[in-house]
N, C-alpha and C positions, 0 to 999 in steps of 0.2 A: 109456665114450665120452669122447673128448677134443675140446675146442675149443682149438686152439693147444697151449699147454703146460698148460692147465687141464683136469683130469679132472672130468667132471660127476658130481655126487652125486645120489642119488634125490630129495632134498629140493629140488634146484635147479629142479624144475618149478614150484615156488612163486614163482619170479622173475616169472612172468607177472602175479602179483598186485600187484607194486610199482606199475606204472602204473595199475592198476585202483584201488588204494587212494588214490593221489594224485589221480586224476580224481574219485573219489567225494567226496573232501574239498572239492574246488572246486564240485562239483555239489550239495552239501548232502544227501548220502545219509543214510539212517538210521544213527544213531551206533552202534548195536549191531553192524550190519554193518561199519561202519568199524573198530570195535574188532577184530573177527574178521579182517578182511582185512589190516589193518596188522600185527596180531600174527603172522599166517602169513607175511607178506611180509618181516618182520624175519629170519626163520629162515635163508633162503638167503644174505641179505646178511651175517649174522653168520658163516656158514660161509666166505664169500668173504673177509671180513676176517681170519678165522683163517688161511686159505691164504696171503694176502698177508703176514701177520705171519711165518708159517713160512718163506716165501721170503726175507724180509729177514733172518731169524735165520740161515739157511744162509750168507748173505754175511758175517755178523758173527762166525761161529765158535760152538763149542758152548756156552761159558759165557755170553758176552754174548747169544747167541741164546736161550739158556734163560731169561735174565733178561727179554728182550723178550717172549717167549712168556708168561711168568708175569705180566708187567705188563699186557699187552693181552689176556690171556685172557678177561677179563670186561668188555671195553670196551663191548660192545653193551648189556649190562645197566646199566653205569655211565651211559651216555648216556640210557637210559630213565629212570633214577632222578633224573638231573639235571633233566629236564623235569618229573618229578613234584614235585620240590622247588619248582620255579618255579611250579607250579600250586597249591602249598600242600598237597599230598597226602602229608604226612609219615608217616602211618600206613601208606600203601602202600609207601613207601620202606623203612621198618623191617621190614615184613612180607617184602619182597623179599630183604632181608639174611638174615633167618631162613630163608626158603625156599631160597635159594641154598646155604647151608651144609648144610641138611637134604637137599636134592636131591642134592648131590654125595656126601655121606657115606652116605646110605641108599639112594637110588634108583640113582645111577650106579655106586657101588661095589657095591651089591647085585646089579645086573644083570651087572656084570663078573664078580663071583665066581660067580654062578649059571651063566651061559652058558659062561664059561671053564672052570668046574669040570665041567660036564656034558660038554664036549667033550674036555678034557685031563686030567681026574681031579684029583688033588691038585696044586696049583700052588705053586711056591716063589718067593721073592723075597728081596732083601737086606734083612734085618730091621733093620740099623743105621739106614739112612736112613728106613725106614718107621717105626721107633720114634721117631726124632727128629720126624718130621712128626706122628705121632700124639700125642706128648707136647705139642708146640707147639700143636696144635689144641685140646687140653684147656685149656691155659693161655690161649689166645686167647678161647675161649668163656667161661672163668671171668672174664677181664678184661671182656668184654662184659656179664657178669651182674652185676658189682659195682655199676655205677650203677643198674641196674634194681632190685636188692634194696635199695639205699640209699633210692631214691625210694619204694619200697613200704613202707619201715619208718618214714617220717616222716609227720607229720600236720599240717604247718604251713601248708598251703594255698598260694595263689599267691605269697606272700612268700618261699617257699623256692626259687623258680625260679632266682634267681642262683646259689645254692649248687649245685643239681643241674646247671645248665648248665656251671659251672666244673668240676665233677667229670667230666662227659662230655668236656669239652675236654682235661682232664688225662689221662684214660684214653686218649683218641684219640692224644695225643702219645706216650704210653708204648707203645701197640700199634704205632704206626708205627716207633718206635725198635726194637722187637723184630723187626719185618719187615726193617728195614735190617740188623740183626745177622744175621738168617737168610740174607740175601743175601751178606753178607761170609763167613759160614760156608760157604755153597755154593761160593763162589769159592776158598776156601782148603782145601776138603776134598780129601784125597788119595784118589783112586779105587783100588779093588782092582785087582790085576794080572789081565789077561785069562787065561782058561783056555787051557792048552796046545792048540795047533792051531786055536784059535778065530780066525775072520777078522772083524775089526771091520767093521760095516756102514758103507758110504760113501754119502752122499747129496749130490747136486749140485743147485744151484738151477736151476730151469727158467725163471725170470723174471730179468730184469735188475733192478738196484736201482731204476731209474727207473720201470719197469713196475710193480713191487710197490708203490712209493710212490703212484703214480697210482691203482691199483686200491684201495689202502687208503684213500686220500682220498675216492674216489667211494663206496665202501661205507660209510664213516663218515658222509658227507653224507646218503646215502640212509637210513641208520638214524636219524639225527637228525631228518630230515623225518618219517619214519614214527612215530618216538617221540612227536613233538608231536601227531600225529593220534591215536595210541593213548591217550596220557594225557588228551587232551581229551575222549575218548569214554568214559572209565572210569566217571564218575558216572552217566551215562545207562544204561550197561550194567549197573551195579549195580542200578539201579531196575528195568530191564526183565527181567533174568534172575533177580532175587531173590538173587543172590550177594552176599556181603559184599565190601567193598573189601579187607578183610584176606585173604580167601581168594584173590582175584585176585593180590594181592601175594605171597602165600606159595607159591602153586602155579603160576599161569599165567605171571607175568613171568619167574621164573627159568628155566622150561622154554623160553620163547620166546627168551631171550637166550643160552642155553647148549646148545641141542640139538646143534649141530655138534660142540662139544667133548665132549658126552656120548657121541655116537656113536663118536668116536675112542677113548675110554676102553674101550668095550665091544669094539670091533674088535681092539684090541691084546691084550685079555684072551683073545679067541678064538684069537689067534695064539700064545698061551702066553707073552706078555710081560707078566706080572702086575706086575712092578716098574714098568714104564712106566704101566700102567693106574692103579696106586696113586698114582704121581706126579701124574697128571692130576687124579684125583678129590680126593685130599687136598690137593694143591697149590692147586687152585682154591678149595677151602674156606678154606685158610689165607690166600689173597690177599684173599678177601672179608672175613674176620674181622680181619685185621691191617692191611690197606691200604685197601680200598674203603670199609668202614664208617667208619673214622676219617676218611678223606678227605672223605666226605659230610658229616661234622659241620662241617668248616671250609668246604666249599662252601655248605652251607645257611646258615651264618653270613654269608658274603660276599653271598649272594643275598637276605638280609633275612628268611629263614624258618628261624631256628635250630632245629636238630633235636637232641634229646637221645638218648643211647644208652640209652633206657628201653624195655625189652621187657616184655610181660606175663609173669606167673608161669608160664603154660603154655608159652610160647615158651622161657623160660629152662630149664625142666625138660626140654623136648624137645631143646634144643641140648646141654645137659650130658650127657644120656643117650646121644645119638648120637655125641658126641665120645669118650666113654668106651668105647663099643662099638668104634669104629674103632681106638682105641688098643689095645684087647685083641686085636683081630684081627691087628694088626701085630706082636704080641709074639713069636710062635713062628716067623715067617718062612714060614708055610704058609697056604694057603687052600683051601676046598672049596665045592662048590655049596650045601651046607646052610647055611653061613654067609651066603651071598648071599640065600638064600630067607628067612632070618630078618630080614635088613636090609630086604628088600622088604615083608615083612609089617608090620614096625614102621612103615615109611613110609606104608603104606596106612592103618593105624590112626590115625596122627597126622594124615594128610590128611583123613580122615573127621571127626576131632575139630575140625580147623580149619574145615571146611565149616560146622559147626554153631556155632562159637564166635561 
């Protein structure tokens, strides 16, 4: 179904919860309900933000548009984490970083491989770019792990904070530098020649630039408002449900902010476009590790709540294992449903462990 140029998605029915959540915040409703309502209401707004971004990208051309998609692909989650930093919930922020990377590499890629493989059999993709992304993901996760392992190895107490904070900032600068280099590489990369007889797909923007900008601004404003409600109700929800703040950060927040993008990755895998599906899942993980996480270090510093890139040992182990598995899957340029099932099983095991952590 379409409204104007916009095709309605199944999750767009959740848009009715946007005014409900906003009204509930003014009327002083139960904070656990506010958490649930605001989290669900963010999902369709994140999807609309993604659509507006794609429309702008079509006006900008394939390379600049690809850069715009990569930069704003995790905007909804970035907005939520900024409000969490403002509230001093740094553990929630770091858990959401971990959860976003794991969710993309294990859950989204796993579902894509499983469902795409069941429908299409063995799927093939360009292993050159997949290998680059896989290798870069391992490097990015290793970069995030260094401050964590350093902090775990010292026993100097509070006086060591300046050292660990400086290490986090230096690591953040290097990771952002690598991210910039990856963008330069993508702009200068020569694509392979099209197959004989192949007709390149053409896509035309359905929205004007002004319409896309207005929709993007409205969706961003709505997500920011809902994020404030969501973050403000986290502590009460933790007490009421018995969940840890860590579990909410590592499982719930990444799912809420990225459902629309996750659905796209699975849909294109079902259409036997595994290369695009890998680009979405691995590309989103790379953006979180190389750009969003380092950026949050400097945002937190500017907001007066400095955050270190310090993850617990279980997070580090899970991130390293998942990135290595993703890199291995990309090696042969082929995928099958069994690989997807294995990724999903690992995500389930890690998720249960995080619940009890």
